[in-house]
Kinemage of the C-alpha trace (Angstrom):
@kinemage 1
@onewidth
@group {chain A} dominant
@subgroup {mainchain}
@vectorlist {calphas} color= white
{ca unk a 1} P -87.120 -102.285 -84.691
{ca unk a 2} L -87.687 -105.213 -81.515
{ca unk a 3} L -83.845 -105.834 -82.191
{ca unk a 4} L -84.672 -107.420 -85.931
{ca unk a 5} L -82.077 -107.450 -89.253
{ca unk a 6} L -83.788 -106.138 -91.939
{ca unk a 7} L -85.250 -108.377 -94.745
{ca unk a 8} L -86.559 -107.822 -97.971
{ca unk a 9} L -89.672 -106.218 -98.578
{ca unk a 10} L -92.269 -109.491 -100.167
{ca unk a 11} L -93.375 -108.902 -103.445
{ca unk a 12} L -96.261 -110.179 -103.339
{ca unk a 13} L -98.457 -107.947 -105.428
{ca unk a 14} L -101.706 -106.647 -104.105
{ca unk a 15} L -100.527 -107.799 -100.538
{ca unk a 16} L -98.177 -105.870 -99.520
{ca unk a 17} L -98.178 -101.729 -99.471
{ca unk a 18} L -96.189 -99.212 -98.165
{ca unk a 19} L -97.867 -96.162 -95.795
{ca unk a 20} L -96.401 -93.058 -94.920
{ca unk a 21} L -96.891 -91.953 -91.395
{ca unk a 22} L -95.433 -88.872 -89.846
{ca unk a 23} L -91.442 -89.527 -90.377
{ca unk a 24} L -91.410 -92.851 -91.801
{ca unk a 25} L -93.083 -95.543 -94.263
{ca unk a 26} L -94.425 -98.511 -92.553
{ca unk a 27} L -94.825 -101.823 -94.630
{ca unk a 28} L -98.432 -103.334 -94.476
{ca unk a 29} L -99.557 -107.276 -95.164
{ca unk a 30} L -103.819 -107.323 -96.792
{ca unk a 31} L -104.867 -110.290 -94.264
{ca unk a 32} L -108.358 -110.283 -95.711
{ca unk a 33} L -110.912 -108.107 -96.942
{ca unk a 34} L -115.090 -108.259 -95.900
{ca unk a 35} L -117.840 -106.331 -96.452
{ca unk a 36} L -119.054 -103.936 -93.856
{ca unk a 37} L -122.910 -103.761 -94.389
{ca unk a 38} L -123.465 -100.735 -92.034
{ca unk a 39} L -121.085 -98.689 -93.852
{ca unk a 40} L -122.048 -100.497 -97.402
{ca unk a 41} L -119.002 -101.138 -98.634
{ca unk a 42} L -116.093 -103.466 -98.415
{ca unk a 43} L -112.887 -103.037 -95.979
{ca unk a 44} L -109.562 -104.004 -95.885
{ca unk a 45} L -107.658 -105.757 -92.935
{ca unk a 46} L -104.047 -104.345 -93.049
{ca unk a 47} L -101.303 -105.480 -90.581
{ca unk a 48} L -98.361 -103.698 -89.963
{ca unk a 49} L -95.699 -106.266 -90.510
{ca unk a 50} L -92.068 -103.537 -89.835
{ca unk a 51} L -91.165 -100.355 -91.070
{ca unk a 52} L -89.135 -99.264 -94.192
{ca unk a 53} L -85.492 -98.793 -93.722
{ca unk a 54} L -84.627 -95.416 -94.838
{ca unk a 55} L -81.067 -96.444 -96.118
{ca unk a 56} L -82.659 -98.964 -98.446
{ca unk a 57} L -85.669 -99.256 -99.705
{ca unk a 58} L -86.096 -102.343 -100.523
{ca unk a 59} L -85.867 -103.761 -96.887
{ca unk a 60} L -87.770 -103.123 -93.855
{ca unk a 61} L -87.618 -103.606 -90.177
{ca unk a 62} L -89.549 -106.590 -89.539
{ca unk a 63} L -92.076 -106.536 -86.315
{ca unk a 64} L -93.445 -109.469 -84.451
{ca unk a 65} L -96.474 -109.800 -87.010
{ca unk a 66} L -93.630 -110.459 -89.526
{ca unk a 67} L -92.100 -112.953 -87.862
{ca unk a 68} L -95.572 -114.784 -86.873
{ca unk a 69} L -96.773 -114.551 -90.776
{ca unk a 70} L -93.340 -115.266 -92.772
{ca unk a 71} L -90.716 -116.678 -90.604
{ca unk a 72} L -91.325 -120.368 -91.479
{ca unk a 73} L -91.483 -121.316 -87.873
{ca unk a 74} L -94.385 -123.397 -86.986
{ca unk a 75} L -96.885 -121.892 -84.820
{ca unk a 76} L -98.523 -123.773 -82.521
{ca unk a 77} L -100.746 -124.146 -79.474
{ca unk a 78} L -101.865 -120.558 -78.005
{ca unk a 79} L -100.061 -119.001 -80.849
{ca unk a 80} L -101.996 -120.874 -83.140
{ca unk a 81} L -105.441 -120.145 -81.799
{ca unk a 82} L -104.764 -116.050 -82.696
{ca unk a 83} L -104.968 -116.542 -86.166
{ca unk a 84} L -107.877 -117.018 -88.409
{ca unk a 85} L -107.850 -119.806 -90.700
{ca unk a 86} L -107.165 -117.651 -93.694
{ca unk a 87} L -103.874 -116.671 -91.603
{ca unk a 88} L -103.020 -120.233 -90.755
{ca unk a 89} L -103.467 -121.152 -94.467
{ca unk a 90} L -101.185 -118.415 -95.883
{ca unk a 91} L -98.147 -119.283 -93.369
{ca unk a 92} L -98.762 -122.929 -94.385
{ca unk a 93} L -98.269 -121.973 -98.159
{ca unk a 94} L -95.982 -119.353 -97.358
{ca unk a 95} L -93.718 -122.105 -95.775
{ca unk a 96} L -93.962 -124.837 -98.761
{ca unk a 97} L -93.258 -122.030 -101.531
{ca unk a 98} L -90.265 -120.780 -99.603
{ca unk a 99} L -88.944 -124.237 -98.965
{ca unk a 100} L -89.592 -125.248 -102.516
{ca unk a 101} L -89.235 -122.660 -104.668
{ca unk a 102} L -84.899 -122.245 -104.487
{ca unk a 103} L -84.794 -125.777 -105.926
{ca unk a 104} L -87.094 -125.219 -108.257
{ca unk a 105} L -85.299 -122.007 -109.570
{ca unk a 106} L -82.029 -124.139 -109.709
{ca unk a 107} L -83.661 -126.867 -111.465
{ca unk a 108} L -85.124 -124.551 -113.888
{ca unk a 109} L -81.651 -123.380 -114.517
{ca unk a 110} L -80.023 -126.535 -114.664
{ca unk a 111} L -82.874 -128.194 -117.302
{ca unk a 112} L -82.895 -125.045 -119.519
{ca unk a 113} L -79.311 -125.196 -119.951
{ca unk a 114} L -79.390 -129.121 -120.958
{ca unk a 115} L -82.485 -128.473 -123.251
{ca unk a 116} L -80.187 -125.821 -125.106
{ca unk a 117} L -77.240 -128.615 -125.292
{ca unk a 118} L -79.031 -131.912 -125.488
{ca unk a 119} L -82.702 -131.356 -126.249
{ca unk a 120} L -83.531 -134.476 -127.167
{ca unk a 121} L -81.428 -136.659 -123.771
{ca unk a 122} L -84.118 -138.820 -121.974
{ca unk a 123} L -84.597 -138.047 -118.287
{ca unk a 124} L -82.708 -141.083 -116.312
{ca unk a 125} L -84.907 -142.349 -113.253
{ca unk a 126} L -82.307 -139.991 -110.745
{ca unk a 127} L -83.332 -136.800 -112.315
{ca unk a 128} L -87.217 -137.875 -112.745
{ca unk a 129} L -86.969 -138.705 -108.961
{ca unk a 130} L -85.298 -135.432 -108.373
{ca unk a 131} L -87.247 -133.149 -110.245
{ca unk a 132} L -90.624 -135.143 -108.801
{ca unk a 133} L -89.121 -134.399 -104.774
{ca unk a 134} L -89.720 -130.418 -106.142
{ca unk a 135} L -92.697 -131.105 -108.240
{ca unk a 136} L -94.999 -132.685 -105.917
{ca unk a 137} L -95.342 -130.352 -102.955
{ca unk a 138} L -95.722 -127.451 -105.430
{ca unk a 139} L -98.543 -129.277 -107.274
{ca unk a 140} L -100.106 -129.949 -104.201
{ca unk a 141} L -99.628 -126.536 -102.528
{ca unk a 142} L -101.770 -125.445 -106.004
{ca unk a 143} L -103.792 -128.331 -105.843
{ca unk a 144} L -107.125 -126.183 -105.138
{ca unk a 145} L -106.519 -124.209 -108.446
{ca unk a 146} L -108.155 -124.732 -111.477
{ca unk a 147} L -104.875 -125.028 -113.525
{ca unk a 148} L -103.617 -127.473 -111.060
{ca unk a 149} L -104.403 -130.284 -113.421
{ca unk a 150} L -102.489 -129.217 -116.048
{ca unk a 151} L -99.248 -129.663 -113.755
{ca unk a 152} L -97.803 -133.187 -114.421
{ca unk a 153} L -94.884 -134.864 -112.989
{ca unk a 154} L -91.191 -136.007 -114.526
{ca unk a 155} L -91.313 -139.171 -115.957
{ca unk a 156} L -88.167 -141.143 -116.907
{ca unk a 157} L -87.250 -142.871 -120.101
{ca unk a 158} L -85.319 -145.934 -121.000
{ca unk a 159} L -83.269 -146.715 -124.496
{ca unk a 160} L -85.685 -144.690 -126.442
{ca unk a 161} L -88.733 -146.207 -124.734
{ca unk a 162} L -90.881 -143.424 -123.186
{ca unk a 163} L -90.003 -140.913 -120.992
{ca unk a 164} L -89.331 -137.499 -121.324
{ca unk a 165} L -86.483 -135.282 -122.980
{ca unk a 166} L -84.734 -132.356 -121.665
{ca unk a 167} L -86.758 -130.312 -124.142
{ca unk a 168} L -89.912 -132.308 -122.586
{ca unk a 169} L -88.862 -131.619 -118.898
{ca unk a 170} L -88.644 -127.856 -120.044
{ca unk a 171} L -91.983 -127.490 -121.151
{ca unk a 172} L -93.024 -128.844 -117.685
{ca unk a 173} L -91.178 -126.677 -115.547
{ca unk a 174} L -92.231 -123.718 -117.907
{ca unk a 175} L -96.057 -124.701 -116.998
{ca unk a 176} L -94.847 -124.950 -113.326
{ca unk a 177} L -92.797 -121.210 -113.611
{ca unk a 178} L -96.403 -119.501 -114.694
{ca unk a 179} L -98.414 -121.495 -112.320
{ca unk a 180} L -96.450 -120.196 -109.244
{ca unk a 181} L -96.419 -117.089 -110.536
{ca unk a 182} L -100.156 -117.366 -111.031
{ca unk a 183} L -100.584 -118.627 -107.305
{ca unk a 184} L -98.286 -116.233 -105.927
{ca unk a 185} L -99.507 -113.334 -107.171
{ca unk a 186} L -103.475 -114.607 -106.106
{ca unk a 187} L -101.424 -114.635 -102.793
């Protein structure tokens, strides 16, 4: 389809569905909903983003709409003017999520191991800074959510003076993990 390589079908609950039409299954993205006063009910605005791969149901062949919404490319000028504010916001948040989530997952895995081996070891300044470089953008991304105020940042400790231990960091990262899952379901 347009020469695009197959990609994984996104796992955004409530925002992605598959529609069967003739001999193929098409993947759609829920761009928004609006109340139609004339008809007396809410209508969904679905955008077709690709065709499900027959050989692998977890993959799809994306179209230009997919590229526009999910590619992570900067949307500028005339192309940006064609998008609704909701679509632009979705693209921005999807870009942040896509950029920082793999780093978050790696940190979560690493600190889970450290918390098992050395739970009381204090976080040094380098590790706290490394954590916060990932946590700050994620916290800002979720800033308008009611639970964002519950999310903190990592604090380094020095020779038994304050700071977070590895087990404290795991509590922090578990809070972020839950918040990210809740945020992603909302999108």
